N, C-alpha and C positions, 0 to 999 in steps of 0.2 A: 796657428789657431789659438795657442795659449792654453793655460791650465783651466780646467773646469772649476766653476765656483757656484755660488748660490743662484745666480741668474739661470745657469744651465740646469741646476737641480730643480728649480721651480718650473722651468719650461718643460723638463722631462715629466714632472708630476702632472702638469697640465695635459700633456699628450697622453699620459697614462689614463687620466680621467676621461679624456675623449675616447680612448680605446675602449674603456669599459662601457661608456655610453653607447658606442657603436654596436658592441656585441650583445648588449642587453636591450637598451632602448631602441636601437636600430631594428632588432628582431620584432619588437612590438609594432613598429611602423610596417614592417614587412608582413606581419600577420594581417594587418588591415588590407593590404593588397590582395591577399588570398581570400579575405572576407568579401571583397568586391568581385573577385573572379570565380567564386564558388558556383559550381554548376552541377547538374546531374541529380540522380536520386538521393545522393548523400549530402547535398549542399547544406541543408539545414543542420545536419549533424556535424559537418565540417565547421560551420560557424559556431556551434556550441563548443567544440573542442578549442577553437581559437579564443572564445570568450573565457573558458575555464583556464586556458593556459596563461593569458596575460592579465586576467582580472585581479589576482591577489597582489601582483608586484609591479604593475606598470607605472604607478605613481612614484614608487621608490626609485625606479630607474632614472627619473629626471634629476635625482640628487647629483648625478655625475655631470650633467649639463650645467646645472647651477654652479657646481664647483669650478668648471672650466671658465664660466663667465666671471665668477668672483676672483679667480686667480689672474685673469687678464686685466680686470679692472684695477686690482690692488697692486699687482707686481709688474705689469707691463701697460701702464695707462695710455701711452701713445698708440700702441697697437689696438687696444680696445677702442679708443676714440676714432682711429682711422677706419677700422672695420665697421663700426656702428654708423659712421657717416657715409662712407663710400658704398656700403651694402645695405643702407637703411631700407630700401624698397623690398628686396627679397627677405631680409631678416624680419621685417614687419609682417610680411605675408606668412613667413614661417611661424611667427608667434600666433597669428590668427589661426593658422592650421592646427597648432598644438592645442590651443584653447578649444576650438571647435571639435577636434578629435576627442579630447578628454570629456567634454560636456556631452557629446553625442553618445559616447560609449556608456557613460553613467545613466543617461536618460533611457537608452535602449534597454539596459539591464533591468530597469525597474518598471518598464512599461508593460502593458498587457501582451502576453505571448501571441504572436501572429497578427497583431493589430497593424493597421496602416501607418499609424504614427510611429510604432516601433520600427517598421521597415524604413520609414523616412529617416529616423535617427541613425539606423544602420548604414544607410547610404552616405550620410554626411560623415560618419566615422570612417568609412572605407575610402571615400574620395580625399578627405583631409589626410589620411594616413599615406596616400599615394603621392599627393602633391607636395607635402612637406619635405620628405627626403629628397625629392627631385630638386627642390629649391636649395636644400642644404648642399647637395652635390654641385649645383651651379655656383654657389658661393665659393666652395673649395676650388672649383675650376678657375674662377676668376683670380683667386689668391695664388694658386700654383703658377698660373700663366704670367704673373707679374702685371696683370691688367689693372691693378689698383694703384699703380704708380702713374697717376694722371695729374698733369699740371693744374694748379688751383684755378687758373683763369679759363679752363675749358668750359664748354657749354654744358647744359644740364644732361643731355643725352650721353655725351662723351664721358661725363664724370659718373653718372648714377645709373645708367641703363646699359650702355655698350659693354662694360667689363664683364657682366654676368650673363650676357645673352649671345656670346660668341659660339661658334660651332664646338670649340673645345669645351667650353663651360656646359653647353647643353648635353654633350656626350658624357661628360663627367657626372652630370646630374642623373642621366639615365643609368650609368654604371653604378652609382650609389644606390639608386632604387633597386637595381637588380641584386646587388650584394645584400641589401636588407631583406629582400624577398627570399633569397637563397637561405640566409640564416634562419628566417622564420620557418620555412618549410622543413629544414633539417631538424629544428627544435620540435616541431609539431609531430614528426615521426616518432619522437620519444614520448611526447605528451599523449598521443593517441594510444588507446589500449586495444582497439578493435583492428584486426588484420586488414580489413577492407579499407579502413580510414588510413592506416599506415601506408598502404599501397598508394592511396590518393596523394598523400603528402610526399611520398617518395618520388612519384612522377613529377610533382610540382618542383621538388628540389632539384631533380636532374634537369628539368627544363630551365630552371633559373640558373643552374651551373653553366649551361650552354650560353645563356644570355650574358652571364658575367664574363665568360671567356671572349665572346664576340665583342662586347663593349670594351673590355680591357684592351683588345687589339686596336679598337678605334681611338681610345684615349692615347695609347702609345703613338699611333700613326699621326694624329693631330698634334700631340705634344711635341713631336720632333721639330715642329715649326713654330710653336707658340710658347712652350714651357721648357725652353732650352736649359735653364739652370737646373731644374729638377731632373729632366731626362739625362743630362750630362752626369749629374750626381748618381743616378741609378746605374751608370756604366763605369764611372771612374773612381768613386770613393772606395776605400779599402774593404768595407763590409758590405758593399752593394751586392756583389755576386752571392755571398752567403745568404743574405736576406732574400734575394730572388729565388735561390734554391729552396729555402725554407717554405716560401710561398708556393712554389711549384709542387714540392713534395706533399705539402698539406692539402693542396687542391686535388691532386691525384688520389691521395688517401681518402679524402671525403667522397669523391665520386665512386671509387672502388667499394668503399664501405656501404654506400647507398645501393650500389648494384647488388652487393652480397647481403643486403638487409642487416647490416651491423650498425644499427642506428646510434648507439651510444658512442661508438668510435667515430662515426660520421660527424657527430656534434662536436667532439673534441677537435677533430681535424678542421672543421669549418671555423671554429673559434681561432685556431692557430693560423689559418689562412688569412682571415680578415685582420687579425692582430698584426701579422707580418706586413700586410698592405699599409696599415696605418703607420707603423714604425718605419717602413720603407719610405713613405712619403716624408715623414719628419726628418729622417736621416738624410735623404737626398736634398732637402731644402735647407738643412742646417748650415750656417747659424741664422739664416734669415727667418723672420717671423712674418713679415710682409715683404716679399721679394722686391727689391728696388727701392724700398722705403725704410724699413726698420729691421735691424738685427737684434738678437737677444740682448747683447750688452748695451747697445745704444738706446734700447727701449726700456731697460730695466729700471725699476723704482730705486730709491736710495737703499743702501745696504741695511739700515736699521729696519726698514719696512720688510725687506726680504727675510731678515732674521726673525722678526715677530710672526710673519706669516708661516715660516717653516716650523716655528714652535707651535703655532695654532694648528697646523696640519698634523703634527705628531700627536698632539692632544686629542684632536678631533678623530683621528684614525682609531684611537683606543675605544671610542664610543661607536663610531660609524661602522667599522668593519665587523665587530661582533654582532651588532644589531642587524645588519644585513644578513650575516650568516644565519642567525636565528630565524629571520624572516624566510629565507630560502629553505631552511630545514623544515619549517612548519608547513609551508605551502608546496614545496617541490620534492621533498624527500619521499622515496617510495615507502619507507617504513611508517610514515605518518599520513600519507595521502588517503589511505582508507578511512581515516578518522576525520580528516578535515575537508576532504573534497566533497562539496555539496552541490547538487544540481542547481544551477541558477534559476531553474524554473520555479523552485520553491519560493523565490523572492519576488516573483512577478505578481503584479496585482491581478485579480480575477477579471475575466472578460466582462 
C-alpha cells in the first residue's frame, strides 16, 4: 500500500468534512422529514421546535459540503470531473432540492402564521428535505457499487441513468434518508423542553432506528452481489471488525439511552454511530475514490497544489473552527438559550 502522504491526508480531510456535514447538515434534512410527517394534536408545536432547532445554524452547516466540493475540485480533479459527469442528473436534482428547501424554509418563516401560503412553503421545504438525501444516498450507492466504471461508448441510459437507479442504489438512498431522520429525531429530543414533545421525538427516533437497522441489512444483502470491493473490505481489512464493533456499540447505546430517556447520551451515541458508518465506508473502499476508475494517488493533483491546499486548510481552520464554535455556543448552549431563543412567531407578518 505504501507510505501515507499528502494525497491520503487531503482525502482524509475530505472524508472528515463529509462526516461533519452528515451529522450536522444531514440532521437538518432529517428534520424536514419529521416536519412532513408531523401529525396529531402537537403537530404544530413539533414543527415549531424543528424550525427553532435548525433555524440559527442550518446555512452554516453547508460550509462542510462546500469544503468537500472544493477539495475534490482542487486536489482530485479527475474524481470531481467523473462524478459531476456520470452523476450529473441526480446531482442537479440534489442542487435543486437544496435551493428549494432553503428558499421555502426562509419564506415560511417570514410569512403570516397559519396562512395557506405558509403551509405551501412548508410542504415544499419538507418534500425537498426528503427527496434530497434520498438522491444523495443513491449517488453513494452507485459509487460504492462500482457502477460508475462505464465504458465511454455506452448509451445514455447505461452511462447516466442506470448506475444510480439499481436496487442497491435505491436501498442505499433509503438507508441514508433513514439515518438522517434518526439523527434529527435524536437531536430534537434534546432541543424540545416539553416532556410531551420529547416523548414524540423519542418515538420517532426509535422508529427511525428500526428503519436504519432494517435498511442496513438490505444494503449488506444487496451489497454482497454488487459492491464486492467494499463488502470484502468490511470483512477482511485489519481495522474492519473494530469499526463494526464501534458502530454496533454506539447503535445499541443510542437505543438504550432513548429507551431510558437519557437524551444527551443518545445524541452522543448517534453521532458516534453515524460517524463510524462514514469512516467504515471510506476505510473499506480505500484507496479507491471511484472504484474501478480512480484511486487516491492516481487522481491526486500535483504535489505543489496539495501543499498549498494543506496550508490553506490549516489557515482556514484557525478562522472557521472558532467561528462555528461561537455560533453553536450562542444558539445552542443551554446557558445562553434563555437569552437568545426567540419565538419565530414574533417575526411573522400580521395576518
